[in-house]
C-alpha positions as CSV (number, residue, x, y, z in Angstrom):
1,X,190.5,62.5,261.1
2,X,187.3,61.2,262.6
3,X,188.7,61.9,266.0
4,X,189.4,65.6,265.0
5,X,185.8,66.0,263.7
6,X,184.4,64.5,266.9
7,X,186.5,66.9,269.0
8,X,185.4,69.9,266.9
9,X,181.7,68.9,267.3
10,X,182.2,68.5,271.0
11,X,183.8,71.9,271.3
12,X,181.0,73.5,269.2
13,X,178.4,71.8,271.4
14,X,180.0,73.0,274.6
15,X,180.3,76.6,273.3
16,X,176.6,76.6,272.5
17,X,175.8,75.4,276.0
18,X,178.1,78.0,277.5
19,X,176.5,80.8,275.3
20,X,173.0,79.7,276.3
21,X,173.9,79.6,280.0
22,X,175.5,83.0,279.7
23,X,172.4,84.4,278.1
24,X,170.2,82.9,280.9
25,X,172.6,84.3,283.5
26,X,172.4,87.7,282.0
27,X,168.6,87.6,282.0
28,X,168.7,86.5,285.6
29,X,170.8,89.6,286.5
30,X,168.5,92.1,284.8
31,X,165.9,94.2,286.5
32,X,162.3,93.1,286.2
33,X,159.3,95.4,286.3
34,X,155.8,95.2,284.9
35,X,155.6,94.3,281.2
36,X,156.1,97.3,278.9
37,X,157.0,99.5,281.8
38,X,159.3,101.6,279.5
39,X,156.4,102.4,277.2
40,X,154.4,104.2,279.9
41,X,152.3,107.2,279.1
42,X,151.3,110.0,281.5
43,X,149.5,108.4,284.5
44,X,149.0,111.5,286.7
45,X,151.1,113.3,289.2
46,X,152.6,116.0,287.0
47,X,153.7,118.1,290.0
48,X,155.5,115.1,291.4
49,X,157.2,114.4,288.1
50,X,158.2,118.1,287.8
51,X,159.8,118.1,291.2
52,X,161.5,114.8,290.5
53,X,162.9,116.2,287.3
54,X,164.3,119.2,289.1
55,X,165.9,116.9,291.7
56,X,167.4,114.4,289.2
57,X,168.1,116.2,285.9
58,X,171.7,117.2,286.8
59,X,172.6,113.8,288.1
60,X,171.9,111.5,285.2
61,X,170.5,111.0,281.7
62,X,167.2,109.7,280.4
63,X,168.0,106.1,279.3
64,X,167.0,102.6,280.2
65,X,169.5,100.6,282.2
66,X,168.5,97.2,283.5
67,X,171.9,95.7,283.8
68,X,173.6,94.7,287.1
69,X,176.2,97.0,288.6
70,X,177.9,95.1,291.4
71,X,180.4,97.9,291.9
72,X,177.6,100.3,293.2
73,X,176.8,100.3,297.0
74,X,173.3,101.6,297.5
75,X,173.3,101.9,301.3
76,X,175.7,100.6,304.0
77,X,176.7,97.1,302.7
78,X,173.8,96.7,300.3
79,X,174.9,96.3,296.7
80,X,172.8,97.4,293.8
81,X,170.4,94.6,292.6
82,X,171.3,92.5,295.6
83,X,168.5,90.1,296.8
84,X,166.2,91.7,299.4
85,X,166.5,88.7,301.8
86,X,170.3,88.7,301.8
87,X,170.4,92.5,302.2
88,X,168.0,92.5,305.1
89,X,170.0,89.7,306.8
90,X,173.2,91.6,306.2
91,X,171.8,94.7,307.9
92,X,170.8,92.7,311.0
93,X,167.1,93.1,310.4
94,X,165.0,90.2,311.6
95,X,161.4,91.5,311.3
96,X,159.5,90.5,308.1
97,X,157.9,93.3,306.1
98,X,155.2,93.2,303.4
99,X,155.5,94.8,300.0
100,X,154.0,98.2,299.1
101,X,153.8,99.4,295.6
102,X,155.7,102.7,294.9
103,X,153.1,105.2,293.6
104,X,155.6,107.8,292.5
105,X,155.2,107.9,288.7
106,X,158.9,108.5,288.2
107,X,159.6,104.9,289.4
108,X,159.1,102.0,286.9
109,X,155.8,100.3,287.2
110,X,156.1,97.3,289.5
111,X,158.6,99.0,291.9
112,X,157.8,98.3,295.5
113,X,159.2,99.0,298.9
114,X,159.6,97.1,302.2
115,X,159.5,99.1,305.5
116,X,161.6,98.3,308.6
117,X,162.0,99.7,312.1
118,X,165.6,100.9,312.5
119,X,167.7,103.3,314.6
120,X,170.1,105.3,312.5
121,X,170.8,108.4,314.5
122,X,167.3,110.1,314.7
123,X,166.0,108.2,311.7
124,X,163.6,105.4,312.7
125,X,162.4,103.8,309.4
126,X,164.3,102.2,306.6
127,X,162.6,101.5,303.3
128,X,164.3,99.2,300.7
129,X,163.0,99.7,297.1
130,X,163.1,96.7,294.8
131,X,162.0,95.5,291.3
132,X,159.3,92.8,291.0
133,X,161.8,90.1,291.8
134,X,163.0,91.8,295.0
135,X,166.3,93.1,293.8
136,X,167.4,96.3,295.5
137,X,167.3,99.5,293.4
138,X,167.1,102.2,296.1
139,X,167.0,102.9,299.9
140,X,165.2,105.4,302.0
141,X,165.5,106.6,305.6
142,X,162.8,108.5,307.5
143,X,162.4,110.4,310.7
144,X,158.7,110.3,311.3
145,X,158.7,112.4,314.4
146,X,161.5,114.9,314.1
147,X,162.4,117.0,317.2
148,X,164.6,119.5,315.4
149,X,164.9,121.4,312.1
150,X,167.9,120.2,310.2
151,X,167.8,122.3,307.0
152,X,167.6,125.9,305.8
153,X,165.7,127.9,303.2
154,X,162.4,126.0,303.1
155,X,159.9,127.0,300.4
156,X,156.1,126.9,300.3
157,X,156.4,126.5,296.5
158,X,157.7,123.0,296.9
159,X,155.3,120.1,297.6
160,X,157.0,116.7,297.5
161,X,157.9,115.5,301.1
162,X,158.6,111.8,300.5
163,X,159.9,110.3,297.3
164,X,159.3,106.6,298.0
165,X,156.1,106.8,300.0
166,X,154.9,109.5,297.5
167,X,153.8,112.0,300.0
168,X,153.1,115.7,299.5
169,X,152.7,118.4,302.2
170,X,149.2,118.5,303.7
171,X,149.0,122.3,304.1
172,X,149.7,125.1,301.7
173,X,151.4,127.1,304.5
174,X,153.9,124.3,305.2
175,X,157.3,124.6,303.5
176,X,159.8,122.1,302.1
177,X,163.6,122.1,301.9
178,X,165.5,120.0,299.4
179,X,169.1,119.0,299.1
180,X,170.8,116.8,296.5
181,X,174.3,115.4,297.2
182,X,176.5,113.4,294.8
183,X,178.1,110.3,296.1
184,X,180.1,107.5,294.5
185,X,177.7,105.7,292.1
186,X,174.6,107.8,292.8
187,X,173.1,110.6,294.9
188,X,171.3,111.2,298.2
189,X,168.3,113.4,298.4
190,X,167.2,115.1,301.7
191,X,163.7,116.4,302.1
192,X,162.3,118.2,305.1
193,X,158.9,119.7,305.8
194,X,158.1,122.3,308.4
195,X,154.8,123.9,309.4
196,X,153.9,127.6,309.4
197,X,155.4,127.8,313.0
198,X,158.7,126.3,311.7
199,X,158.0,123.1,313.6
200,X,159.5,120.0,311.8
201,X,156.9,117.5,310.5
202,X,159.1,115.0,308.7
203,X,162.6,114.4,307.4
204,X,163.7,111.8,304.9
205,X,166.9,110.8,303.0
206,X,166.7,108.8,299.8
207,X,169.7,106.9,298.3
208,X,169.4,106.6,294.5
209,X,172.1,104.8,292.4
210,X,172.9,106.0,288.9
211,X,171.0,103.3,287.0
212,X,167.9,104.0,289.0
213,X,168.3,107.8,288.3
214,X,168.6,107.1,284.5
215,X,165.5,104.9,284.4
216,X,163.5,107.5,286.3
217,X,164.6,110.3,284.1
218,X,163.6,108.2,281.1
219,X,160.1,107.7,282.5
220,X,159.8,111.4,283.5
221,X,160.7,112.5,279.9
222,X,158.1,110.0,278.5
223,X,155.3,111.2,280.8
224,X,155.6,114.9,281.0
225,X,153.7,116.9,278.3
226,X,156.2,118.5,276.0
227,X,154.1,121.7,275.6
228,X,153.2,122.5,279.1
229,X,155.0,124.3,281.9
230,X,155.3,120.9,283.5
231,X,157.4,119.7,280.7
232,X,160.4,121.6,282.0
233,X,161.6,122.5,285.4
234,X,159.8,125.5,286.7
235,X,161.5,128.9,286.3
236,X,163.6,129.6,289.3
237,X,163.2,126.2,290.8
238,X,166.8,125.2,291.3
239,X,168.1,122.5,293.6
240,X,171.7,122.9,294.8
241,X,173.7,119.8,294.1
242,X,176.7,119.3,296.3
243,X,179.6,117.0,295.4
244,X,181.0,114.5,297.8
245,X,183.9,112.2,297.0
246,X,183.2,109.6,299.5
247,X,180.2,108.4,301.5
248,X,180.5,107.9,305.3
249,X,178.2,105.6,307.2
250,X,177.4,108.0,310.0
251,X,177.6,111.4,308.3
252,X,175.9,114.3,310.1
253,X,172.9,115.9,308.3
254,X,174.1,119.2,306.8
255,X,172.0,122.4,306.3
256,X,170.7,123.0,302.8
257,X,171.7,126.0,300.7
258,X,169.3,125.7,297.7
259,X,167.8,128.6,295.8
260,X,164.1,129.2,296.3
261,X,161.6,129.5,293.4
262,X,161.0,133.1,292.4
263,X,158.5,134.8,290.2
264,X,155.2,133.5,288.7
265,X,155.0,130.8,286.1
266,X,152.9,131.3,282.9
267,X,151.5,128.2,281.4
268,X,151.5,127.3,277.7
269,X,148.1,125.8,277.1
270,X,147.7,122.7,274.9
271,X,145.5,123.4,272.0
272,X,146.7,120.6,269.8
273,X,143.9,118.2,270.6
274,X,141.3,118.4,267.9
275,X,138.6,117.7,270.4
276,X,139.4,121.1,272.0
277,X,139.1,122.9,268.7
278,X,135.9,121.3,267.5
279,X,132.7,123.1,268.7
280,X,130.7,119.9,267.9
281,X,132.5,117.6,270.2
282,X,129.7,115.3,271.7
283,X,131.6,114.6,274.9
284,X,132.1,118.3,275.6
285,X,128.5,119.1,274.7
286,X,127.3,116.4,277.1
287,X,129.4,117.8,280.0
288,X,128.3,121.5,279.7
289,X,125.9,122.3,282.5
290,X,126.2,119.0,284.3
291,X,127.0,118.6,288.0
292,X,129.1,115.9,289.6
293,X,130.3,114.9,293.1
294,X,134.0,115.8,293.1
295,X,136.0,112.9,294.7
296,X,132.6,111.5,295.8
297,X,131.7,114.5,298.0
298,X,131.6,118.2,297.0
299,X,129.5,119.3,294.0
300,X,131.2,120.8,290.9
301,X,129.7,122.1,287.6
302,X,131.0,122.1,284.1
303,X,130.2,125.6,282.9
304,X,129.7,126.6,279.3
305,X,132.5,129.3,279.5
306,X,135.1,126.5,280.2
307,X,135.4,127.1,283.9
308,X,134.5,124.8,286.8
309,X,131.9,125.8,289.3
310,X,132.9,124.6,292.8
311,X,131.8,126.7,295.9
312,X,134.7,125.6,298.1
313,X,137.4,126.3,295.4
314,X,136.0,129.7,294.6
315,X,135.8,130.7,298.2
316,X,139.5,130.1,298.4
317,X,140.1,132.3,295.3
318,X,140.8,129.5,292.8
319,X,139.7,129.8,289.2
320,X,139.6,126.4,287.5
321,X,139.4,125.7,283.8
322,X,138.3,122.5,282.1
323,X,139.1,121.0,278.7
324,X,138.8,117.7,276.9
325,X,142.1,115.9,276.9
326,X,141.0,112.5,275.5
327,X,138.0,110.5,274.3
328,X,136.7,110.1,277.8
329,X,139.1,112.3,279.8
330,X,138.9,115.9,281.1
331,X,141.8,118.0,282.4
332,X,141.3,120.6,285.1
333,X,143.8,123.4,285.2
334,X,144.1,126.0,288.0
335,X,144.1,129.3,286.1
336,X,144.3,131.6,289.1
337,X,145.0,131.4,292.8
338,X,148.1,129.2,293.1
339,X,151.2,128.2,291.3
340,X,151.5,124.5,292.4
341,X,149.2,121.5,292.1
342,X,147.9,122.8,288.8
343,X,146.4,119.8,287.0
344,X,143.8,117.0,287.7
345,X,142.6,114.4,285.3
346,X,139.1,112.9,285.2
347,X,138.5,109.6,283.4
348,X,134.8,109.1,282.7
349,X,133.0,105.7,282.4
350,X,131.6,104.6,279.1
351,X,128.0,105.2,280.2
352,X,129.0,108.7,281.4
353,X,127.6,108.1,284.9
354,X,130.8,108.5,287.0
355,X,134.4,109.4,286.8
356,X,137.6,108.4,288.5
357,X,141.2,109.7,287.8
358,X,144.0,111.6,289.5
359,X,143.5,114.7,291.7
360,X,145.9,117.7,291.8
361,X,148.4,115.8,293.9
362,X,148.4,112.8,291.7
363,X,146.5,110.5,294.1
364,X,143.5,108.5,292.9
365,X,140.1,110.0,292.9
366,X,137.2,108.1,294.4
367,X,134.4,107.0,292.1
368,X,132.4,110.2,291.6
369,X,128.9,110.1,290.3
370,X,126.7,112.5,288.3
371,X,124.2,114.6,290.3
372,X,120.7,113.6,289.1
373,X,118.0,116.2,289.0
374,X,114.6,114.6,288.6
375,X,111.2,115.4,290.3
376,X,110.1,113.1,293.1
377,X,106.4,112.3,293.2
378,X,106.4,110.9,296.7
379,X,103.3,111.4,299.0
380,X,103.3,114.5,301.2
381,X,103.5,114.3,305.0
382,X,100.7,115.6,307.2
383,X,100.7,119.4,307.5
384,X,101.9,119.4,311.1
385,X,104.5,116.8,310.5
386,X,107.7,117.8,312.3
387,X,110.0,114.7,312.2
388,X,111.6,114.3,315.5
389,X,114.4,111.9,314.8
390,X,116.1,112.4,318.1
391,X,116.4,114.9,321.0
392,X,119.4,117.1,321.1
393,X,120.5,120.0,323.2
394,X,120.7,123.2,321.2
395,X,124.1,123.9,322.7
396,X,125.4,120.6,321.2
397,X,124.3,121.3,317.7
398,X,127.8,122.2,316.4
399,X,129.1,118.9,317.7
400,X,126.2,117.0,316.1
401,X,126.8,118.5,312.7
402,X,130.5,117.4,312.9
403,X,129.6,113.8,313.3
404,X,130.3,111.6,310.3
405,X,127.5,110.1,308.3
406,X,127.0,107.8,305.4
407,X,124.2,107.5,302.8
408,X,124.6,105.4,299.6
409,X,122.5,103.1,297.4
410,X,120.5,101.0,298.0
411,X,118.8,103.7,300.0
412,X,116.3,103.2,302.9
413,X,112.6,103.0,301.8
414,X,111.5,106.5,302.9
415,X,107.8,105.7,302.4
416,X,105.8,102.8,301.2
417,X,106.7,101.9,297.7
418,X,109.6,104.3,297.6
419,X,112.5,103.4,295.2
420,X,115.8,102.3,296.7
421,X,118.1,103.4,293.8
422,X,117.3,107.1,294.5
423,X,115.6,109.3,297.0
424,X,114.3,112.9,297.0
425,X,116.4,115.7,298.5
426,X,114.1,116.1,301.5
427,X,114.3,112.4,302.4
428,X,118.0,112.3,301.9
429,X,118.3,115.2,304.4
430,X,116.0,113.3,306.8
431,X,118.1,110.1,306.6
432,X,121.3,112.1,307.3
433,X,119.8,113.9,310.3
434,X,118.6,110.6,311.8
435,X,122.2,109.5,312.1
436,X,123.2,112.4,314.3
437,X,120.0,112.8,316.3
438,X,118.8,116.1,314.9
439,X,115.1,116.9,314.1
440,X,113.7,118.0,310.8
441,X,110.7,120.4,310.3
442,X,109.0,118.8,307.3
443,X,106.1,121.3,307.1
444,X,108.2,124.5,307.1
445,X,110.9,122.9,304.8
446,X,108.4,121.8,302.2
447,X,106.6,125.2,302.3
448,X,109.9,127.0,301.8
449,X,111.5,124.9,299.1
450,X,108.9,123.0,297.1
451,X,109.4,121.8,294.4
452,X,113.2,121.8,294.7
453,X,113.1,119.6,297.8
454,X,111.3,116.9,295.8
455,X,114.0,116.5,293.2
456,X,115.8,113.2,293.0
457,X,119.2,112.7,294.4
458,X,121.7,109.8,294.2
459,X,124.2,110.7,296.9
460,X,127.2,108.5,297.6
461,X,128.3,109.6,301.0
462,X,130.7,107.6,303.1
463,X,132.0,108.8,306.5
464,X,131.6,112.5,305.8
465,X,130.8,115.2,308.4
466,X,127.1,115.9,308.6
467,X,127.2,119.6,307.6
468,X,129.3,118.7,304.5
469,X,126.9,115.9,303.6
470,X,124.0,118.3,303.8
471,X,125.8,120.7,301.6
472,X,126.4,118.0,299.0
473,X,122.7,117.2,298.9
474,X,121.3,120.7,299.0
475,X,123.7,122.7,297.0
476,X,123.0,121.2,293.6
477,X,119.3,122.2,293.8
478,X,120.0,125.7,295.2
479,X,119.0,125.0,298.8
480,X,120.5,125.6,302.3
481,X,119.1,125.1,305.8
482,X,118.8,126.8,309.2
483,X,118.3,125.4,312.7
484,X,115.2,126.6,314.4
485,X,113.4,125.3,317.5
486,X,115.6,122.2,317.7
487,X,115.1,121.2,314.1
488,X,116.5,121.7,310.6
489,X,114.5,123.9,308.3
490,X,115.3,124.0,304.6
491,X,115.6,127.4,302.8
492,X,116.2,128.6,299.3
493,X,119.6,130.0,298.6
494,X,123.2,128.9,299.3
495,X,125.2,129.1,302.4
């Protein structure tokens, strides 16, 4: 009897050990991303998310799947969730690559890719996408310098040109073609961009297994606003999905036959935020009438009528609206002038002195400071003071104004006892012109523009062309400049 009890206890003990080991084994074979990756909220890149949804929605369902699927082949002989090191070795790649975080908000936070030189037909780069523990979740081939156009029916309405490296076309006149093809256990996505002369700029092919597609659709659904045009695929934006029963290693690249977007898209505006409805919102009241350096460079203004003043945008026919979208966040919306790249998000610091955020393409904005307008009480120069900060041939002036300059705090001491945390508009101009060897006529400039030229400025200019830097400094105070007798002369008015 005692022997039977001992055997029972031993069996129970072994079963507990086996169960524990099984649980640990299961955990070891699960995907790992950043903590709480599945609870993500909108983190920018709405246009990217919209295009990703149109590409993926007919190929999966929005659900979390972190389990292993050894039956799925991602690319060549690379199995889904296989270790990166073994996969690279199996592909015959010997060069080591460093990790790069995937910025595409449709991928789980913590996804990263490794880039390798390869030769697969005309494709010269292979990117392997992994979780935080370097288990393979996708693959990506790129032709960085294509010599031929492979696809048909390119559309200027599409923007995304590289899913893994999170690239969008760099010119509104360029066009993109998309093709989605079903394979066993997943899909391939072909993207090609051509310029306005139909010259190819880039081609890439992405291999996405079904579990990765489902995780991405889950994140897309979590992030896209439910009440905006971004929440659903744009009207008319269809991607043709072709079915293929088997995947061949050296398949030829086929032309695409997808339907192009047609018609204009009307946006349903979000008026649910109480901050938008309340006329007494302190944050909104603070912003009205203030000016800021957009992305650290051009000046914009928050107008009382809810539009954004920006000379460059308005010259291009864009009408931009602004609204409070959070305790310290503002959303910009393109109301007129284009149907893509519609939203940008500005996140303001607690002291309300600068903002960061995401621009219209979903990329990070540089720290952008508020434009300060305060009177400078610096001593005047002598009446015949023409500051010659360098000799320049008049014929070379255009080249000089295209040279890049920098000016940021702490600023040079323009005169004895001058502050270094700010400087007046006139001295900011002088410091910029010194860097490109162009003279400044202090007497005429002062006579033309006092007192505006004596207002304080706190520019943050880093490697920007001289003429653009001058516009950043002068535009907020309503000034411009001319070039007379080999020197810059400030004038009232805008260029």
